[in-house]
N, C-alpha and C positions, 0 to 999 in steps of 0.2 A: 125865716129862711137861716138853712145853714149854709159856711162857706164852707167849699172845698177848694184847696194849696197843697201845691203837687207839682214833683217834677216833670217838665213836658214831658223832657227826653226827643228822641228822633223821629223825624219828621216821617222817615223814611218805608212804616207800615203804619196805614192806616186800617178803621173798625169801624165799622158802619153801628149804630146803635138810635131806637129808635124814640124821637124825640113830638109826645104830642102825634106822633104817627107819623110823621119826618123823620127818612133816617137821614142819619148826620153824621160824617166820617170822623173820628175821634182819632190819639195817636195812642198805641197801645200800653204808655202809661195810667192815662184817664180809661183805657178801655180795662184794664185790670184792675183798677177801683172802682169802677162802678158797677160790676159785676164779683166786689165782694160780702156775702152774705150781708140783708140786711133784717129789722125783725121785719118779719111782708105786713103785721096787724099796725105798722103805725107809715101813717102818710105821710112824706116827706118834702119840705120843694127844698132843693137847691141850687145855688150859683156858682157855677163854676165858671172863670173868665173864660175859655175859649170855647164853651157855646152862648152865653150872656152877649160876649162883644164879637162884635162885626170881623172877623179877623183881618178880612180884605178889605174895610177901611178903617186907610191911617188917621183918619180924624178922630172916627170914633175911637179907634181903641186910645190915642193920646188923649184924647177926654178922659175917658176911663179908665185907666194910669191916673190920672189927676187926682181921683179917689177913691183911689183902691183903698187908703186904710178908711175912707168909712163903711165902706162898703163892710169890709172884717168887724167894723167894727161895730155892728151896725145887727150883723148876725145873733141869732141867738147859741149859734155854736159854729167853731169854726172846726174842719176836721184835718189832721192834715194828713195824707197817704207818702210815708216815702219808698211803696215798691219792699 
C-alpha cells in the first residue's frame, strides 16, 4: 500500500468521494489530491488517515495515532500532497 500525507485543511467544505461504492465526505484538500491524474493502468491501494481511521471514534483515533510511524514506515511509498 501507499500512504498519503497531506494537510487536512478547513472542515467547512466537504466533498463526496466513492470508496467501494460508499459515499464518504472528505475535506477539500484531500478531494483535490484524489482528483490528481494517476496512471489508470496501475491499481493502487492507498492508506489515508482521514478515511481509514474512524474520525468519530476517539479511542480508535488515539490508538491509530500511536502507530502512525509504523503505518508510514511499512508503506511501499509515501506520497506527500502539499496542495
